[in-house]
C-alpha positions as CSV (number, residue, x, y, z in Angstrom):
1,M,131.2,-37.8,21.7
2,K,129.6,-34.5,22.4
3,P,131.4,-31.3,21.7
4,E,132.2,-29.2,24.7
5,T,129.8,-26.4,25.3
6,V,131.2,-22.9,25.2
7,S,130.1,-20.5,28.0
8,P,127.7,-17.7,26.9
9,T,130.3,-15.2,28.2
10,K,133.0,-16.6,26.0
11,V,130.6,-16.5,23.0
12,L,129.8,-12.9,23.7
13,E,133.5,-12.1,24.0
14,L,134.2,-13.8,20.6
15,K,131.4,-11.8,19.0
16,K,132.8,-8.6,20.4
17,N,136.2,-9.5,19.0
18,M,134.5,-9.9,15.6
19,I,132.9,-6.5,15.9
20,N,136.4,-5.1,16.5
21,E,137.7,-6.8,13.4
22,M,134.8,-5.3,11.4
23,I,135.8,-1.9,12.6
24,I,139.3,-2.6,11.3
25,Q,137.8,-3.6,8.0
26,M,136.1,-0.2,8.0
27,Q,139.6,1.4,8.4
28,L,140.7,-0.6,5.4
29,G,137.9,0.9,3.2
30,Y,135.0,-1.5,3.7
31,V,132.9,1.1,5.4
32,L,129.5,0.8,3.8
33,P,129.5,-3.0,3.5
34,V,130.2,-3.3,7.3
35,I,127.5,-0.7,8.1
36,D,125.1,-2.6,5.8
37,F,125.9,-5.9,7.5
38,M,125.3,-4.4,11.0
39,K,122.1,-2.8,9.9
40,Q,120.8,-6.1,8.4
41,N,121.6,-7.9,11.6
42,S,120.1,-5.2,13.7
43,I,116.9,-5.3,11.7
44,A,116.8,-9.1,11.9
45,A,117.2,-8.7,15.7
46,A,120.0,-11.2,15.4
47,M,122.5,-9.2,17.4
48,D,122.9,-8.8,21.1
49,H,122.2,-5.2,22.3
50,S,125.6,-4.9,24.0
51,L,127.3,-5.7,20.7
52,L,125.3,-3.0,18.9
53,R,126.2,-0.5,21.6
54,H,129.8,-1.5,21.3
55,F,129.8,-1.1,17.5
56,V,128.1,2.3,17.6
57,T,130.5,3.5,20.3
58,Q,133.6,2.3,18.5
59,V,132.6,3.7,15.1
60,L,131.5,7.1,16.4
61,Q,134.7,7.4,18.4
62,S,136.7,6.6,15.4
63,V,135.3,8.7,12.6
64,L,136.2,12.2,11.6
65,P,134.4,14.6,9.4
66,P,133.8,15.3,6.6
67,F,131.5,12.4,6.0
68,S,130.1,11.1,2.7
69,Q,126.4,11.2,2.4
70,D,126.3,7.4,2.0
71,F,128.1,7.1,5.4
72,I,125.7,9.6,7.0
73,N,122.7,7.7,5.6
74,G,124.2,4.3,6.7
75,I,124.9,5.3,10.3
76,N,121.6,7.1,10.6
77,G,119.8,4.1,9.1
78,L,121.5,1.8,11.6
79,L,120.7,4.2,14.5
80,Q,117.0,4.3,13.5
81,T,116.5,0.5,13.4
82,P,114.2,-0.6,16.3
83,S,116.7,-3.0,17.6
84,C,119.5,-0.4,17.7
85,T,117.2,2.2,19.3
86,R,116.2,-0.3,22.0
87,A,119.9,-1.2,22.5
88,L,120.9,2.4,22.9
89,R,118.1,3.1,25.3
90,A,118.8,0.0,27.4
91,G,122.4,1.1,27.9
92,Q,121.5,4.7,28.6
93,S,125.1,5.6,28.4
94,P,125.8,9.3,28.5
95,V,128.9,8.6,26.4
96,I,127.0,7.0,23.6
97,Q,124.3,9.8,23.7
98,R,127.1,12.4,23.5
99,L,128.8,10.6,20.6
100,I,125.5,10.4,18.7
101,Q,124.8,14.1,19.4
102,N,128.3,15.1,18.3
103,F,127.9,13.1,15.1
104,R,124.6,14.7,14.3
105,V,126.0,18.2,15.0
106,A,129.0,17.5,12.7
107,C,126.6,16.3,10.0
108,V,124.5,19.5,10.3
109,D,127.7,21.7,10.3
110,Q,128.9,19.9,7.3
111,Q,125.7,20.5,5.4
112,K,125.8,24.2,6.3
113,K,129.4,24.5,5.1
114,K,128.4,22.8,1.8
115,K,125.6,25.3,1.3
116,L,127.9,28.2,2.0
117,E,130.5,26.8,-0.5
118,K,127.8,26.8,-3.2
119,V,127.0,30.5,-2.6
120,P,129.2,32.9,-4.7
121,K,132.1,34.3,-2.6
122,S,130.7,37.8,-2.4
123,D,127.4,36.6,-1.2
124,A,129.0,34.2,1.3
125,E,131.1,37.0,2.8
126,S,128.0,39.0,3.4
127,L,126.2,36.1,5.0
128,A,128.8,35.1,7.5
129,Q,132.2,36.2,8.6
130,G,135.0,33.8,8.7
131,V,134.0,31.9,5.6
132,R,137.0,30.1,4.1
133,S,138.5,31.8,1.1
134,S,138.1,30.3,-2.3
135,T,141.7,29.2,-2.3
136,D,141.1,27.3,1.0
137,V,138.0,25.7,-0.6
138,S,139.8,24.8,-3.8
139,S,142.8,23.3,-1.9
140,Q,140.4,21.3,0.2
141,E,138.6,20.2,-3.0
142,N,141.9,19.2,-4.6
143,S,142.8,17.1,-1.6
144,R,139.4,15.4,-1.8
145,N,139.8,14.9,-5.6
146,G,143.2,13.2,-5.1
147,G,145.0,16.3,-6.3
148,D,143.1,16.6,-9.6
149,P,141.9,20.2,-9.9
150,N,139.8,19.2,-12.9
151,A,137.8,16.5,-11.2
152,T,134.1,17.3,-10.8
153,G,132.1,16.7,-7.7
154,S,130.2,13.9,-9.3
155,N,133.4,12.0,-10.2
156,R,135.0,12.6,-6.7
157,K,135.1,9.6,-4.4
158,E,134.6,10.6,-0.8
159,T,136.3,8.6,1.8
160,I,135.6,8.2,5.5
161,R,138.5,9.2,7.7
162,L,139.0,7.0,10.7
163,V,141.2,7.3,13.7
164,P,143.4,4.1,13.9
165,F,141.6,1.6,16.1
166,T,144.5,1.4,18.5
167,Q,144.4,5.1,19.1
168,A,140.7,5.1,19.6
169,N,141.1,2.3,22.3
170,K,143.9,4.2,24.1
171,A,141.6,7.2,24.3
172,N,138.9,5.1,26.0
173,N,141.3,3.7,28.6
């Protein structure tokens, strides 16, 4: 007895559902393993272009800065794989292009803020107006450090903030 064949449309729909589940895994803290998995499958050209576009769109619609350097490197690494580049070009969606541009601008802004935070307060005030006060910076550092004011930057574990998946989907509809 032969097993029934599943239509290619149904297979693609199931794969898209798996991508959605992977995004939920990212919300649960498995950010880098999911990005690494997607990158490996993109490099191996084992993934349909529409699925890559869906993943990139969903992730970039869901994330909020500040981003860890590992996350930035992972997403940029994925976006630079030949398969992902072809997938994004093939779709030529202005939404995806805007999301990628917004992500890159947020990364640049984040790097600029980090550079300003490293400059002593008096120098930072002379460089730019509107720089956050040292108390704002330390309160932000405390929240990043889990409330431990004695934690150093190297001991701090950065997390990726994600919009809940259901909210991201409602924004798309």
